[in-house]
C-alpha positions in Angstrom: 163.7 246.4 129.8 165.7 249.0 127.7 168.7 250.7 128.5 171.1 253.4 127.4 175.1 253.3 127.6 177.0 256.1 127.1 180.8 256.4 127.0 184.2 255.4 125.5 184.5 252.0 124.0 187.6 250.3 122.5 188.1 246.6 120.9 189.8 244.1 123.4 192.2 241.8 121.3 193.6 239.0 122.9 196.7 237.5 120.9 197.3 233.7 122.3 200.6 231.8 121.8 203.4 230.1 122.6 206.2 231.4 124.4 208.9 228.8 125.1 212.6 230.6 124.5 214.4 233.4 124.3 215.5 235.2 121.4 219.4 235.0 120.3 220.1 238.6 120.0 218.6 239.6 122.9 217.1 238.4 126.3 213.7 238.8 125.4 211.0 235.9 125.3 210.1 235.1 121.5 206.0 235.0 121.4 204.5 232.9 118.6 200.6 233.6 118.0 198.3 230.9 117.7 194.9 232.3 117.8 193.2 235.5 118.4 190.1 236.9 120.1 188.2 240.6 119.8 185.7 241.7 122.1 183.9 245.2 122.3 185.7 246.8 125.3 185.0 249.5 127.9 181.5 250.9 127.3 181.1 248.5 124.6 181.6 245.7 127.3 179.0 247.1 129.7 176.5 247.0 126.3 177.2 243.5 125.6 176.6 242.5 129.2 173.4 244.2 129.4 172.4 242.4 126.1 173.5 239.1 127.4 171.3 239.3 130.1 168.5 239.2 127.9 167.4 243.3 128.0 167.6 245.7 124.9 170.1 248.2 124.8 171.5 250.9 122.8 175.2 252.4 122.9 175.9 255.8 122.2 180.3 256.0 122.0 183.2 256.9 120.1 183.8 256.3 116.6 187.1 256.5 116.3 188.5 252.9 117.2 190.7 252.1 120.1 192.3 249.0 120.3 193.8 247.2 123.5 195.9 244.3 122.3 197.3 241.7 124.9 199.7 239.3 124.0 199.1 236.0 126.5 201.0 232.7 126.8 198.1 230.0 126.3 199.6 227.6 128.3 200.0 229.9 131.4 197.4 232.8 130.7 200.4 235.0 131.5 200.1 238.4 129.9 203.3 239.2 128.2 202.6 242.8 127.0 199.7 245.0 126.4 199.8 247.4 123.2 197.4 250.4 123.1 196.6 252.0 119.6 195.6 255.0 121.0 195.2 257.0 124.3 192.4 258.9 123.8 189.4 259.5 121.9 189.5 261.6 118.8 185.7 263.5 119.3 183.7 264.3 122.0 179.7 263.0 122.4 177.6 265.3 120.2 174.1 266.2 120.6 173.7 265.2 123.8 170.4 267.3 124.1 169.0 265.3 121.1 169.0 262.1 123.2 165.6 260.3 123.7 166.4 259.5 127.7 163.0 259.3 128.8 162.2 255.9 126.4 164.8 254.1 128.3 164.5 252.4 131.9 167.8 253.7 133.2 171.1 255.5 131.8 174.3 254.0 131.9 177.7 256.3 131.9 180.7 253.9 131.4 183.7 257.0 131.5 186.8 255.7 130.9 188.2 259.3 130.8 189.1 258.8 127.2 187.9 262.5 126.0 184.5 261.1 124.9 182.5 262.5 128.1 183.4 265.7 130.3 182.3 266.4 133.5 179.8 268.9 132.1 178.4 266.3 130.2 178.2 263.9 132.7 176.6 266.5 134.6 174.0 267.5 132.4 172.9 263.8 131.4 172.6 262.9 134.9 169.8 265.1 135.2 167.7 264.0 132.3 166.7 260.4 133.8 165.6 259.3 137.7 167.9 256.5 137.0 171.2 257.2 136.4 174.3 254.9 136.9 177.8 256.1 136.6 181.4 254.3 136.4 184.2 257.0 136.0 188.0 256.9 136.0 187.8 260.7 136.6 188.3 262.3 140.2 184.3 262.7 141.5 183.2 266.0 142.3 179.9 267.7 142.9 179.4 267.4 139.1 178.2 263.8 140.1 176.0 264.6 142.6 172.8 264.0 140.5 174.1 260.6 139.4 171.7 257.9 141.1 174.6 255.2 141.8 178.3 255.8 141.2 180.5 252.6 141.0 183.9 252.9 141.4 187.0 250.5 142.3 189.4 250.3 145.3 192.2 252.2 143.6 189.8 254.8 142.0 188.1 255.4 145.6 191.8 256.3 147.0 192.5 258.7 144.3 189.3 260.2 145.0 188.2 260.0 148.7 189.5 263.7 149.3 186.7 265.2 147.1 184.0 263.2 148.6 181.0 264.4 150.7 177.8 264.2 151.9 176.4 264.6 148.3 177.5 261.1 147.6 177.0 258.7 151.0 173.8 257.2 149.6 175.3 256.9 145.8 178.7 255.6 146.2 179.4 251.5 145.8 183.0 250.4 146.0 183.9 247.6 144.5 187.2 245.6 146.6 187.9 242.8 143.8 187.9 239.3 145.7 186.5 240.9 148.8 183.3 242.0 147.4 181.9 245.4 147.4 181.2 248.1 150.0 177.9 250.4 149.7 176.7 252.6 153.0 179.1 251.1 155.0 178.1 247.4 154.6 180.3 244.8 152.9 178.9 242.5 150.4 181.3 239.8 149.9 181.6 237.3 147.2 182.4 233.4 146.9 185.9 232.5 146.6 186.9 231.0 143.0 189.8 230.6 141.2 190.5 233.8 139.1 191.5 233.3 135.3 190.8 236.9 134.3 189.9 240.2 136.0 189.7 242.3 132.5 186.0 243.5 132.4 184.7 242.4 135.4 184.0 245.7 136.6 182.0 246.3 133.2 180.0 243.1 134.1 179.6 244.3 137.3 178.0 247.8 136.4 175.9 245.9 134.0 174.2 243.6 135.9 173.6 246.1 138.9 171.9 248.2 136.7 169.8 245.5 135.1 169.0 243.8 138.4 168.0 247.2 140.1 165.7 248.1 137.6 164.2 244.5 137.5 163.8 244.1 141.1 163.8 247.8 142.5 166.4 246.6 145.5 170.1 248.2 145.2 170.9 245.3 147.8 169.4 242.9 145.7 171.2 244.3 142.9 174.5 244.4 144.5 174.4 240.6 145.6 173.5 239.8 141.8 176.3 242.1 140.4 178.7 240.0 142.6 177.5 236.7 141.4 177.5 238.0 137.6 181.3 239.4 138.1 182.4 236.1 139.8 181.3 234.3 136.8 183.3 236.4 134.3 186.5 236.2 136.4 186.7 232.1 136.2 187.1 232.6 132.2 189.8 234.0 130.1 189.5 237.0 128.4 186.7 239.5 128.1 183.2 237.9 128.8 179.7 238.6 129.6 177.6 237.8 132.4 175.0 234.6 131.5 171.8 234.5 133.8 168.7 232.1 133.3 165.4 234.2 133.2 
């Protein structure tokens, strides 16, 4: 199987360290870094998850580097601060009419609304292939009516539910965190586990959903699979990818 991921990406940086005292000059914690990890984030994380599941994948994303740096107390995994280098991409996607959409089994749009994709871009892309999956931070509208499946989280659903209509009744999947997700009025629960980190879990869900749907051809089976994969990664620190025996 071969997939194409389109969307804005970042570098997720985790700086782990010790925080045992307050500064003498001000009542602020003193953080002493001991190690650092770096991973592709946002659309890049979706891409990495698809590769991790054993499929081929291409990525169309921004060239300008955005970093999200999180300072984390190593012993407790408590995040003290997130420092973002930039709130938006400096360039918009180019030449979307030149992409060979037909050579992929599915198109995945991971839109973090940083400026790389506009609503009209997403509408155009969604009309180029039979299977297009969308995860977006934008308020939804009829520009998304051609998307095969739309995945958003519970907060995003609350922000956009006033714009929804019959056009998305069969396409909208809402993830609910530790309660699983909902599709067409049906709830898909997840196994209760100790959650260590939620960062990137939505990306894993999306990648696993697309992968399994194309492999099995059943959206209900794909949702269960995506729930299992997302449950894997939330039990680990930082940003991680799904692993599945083929």
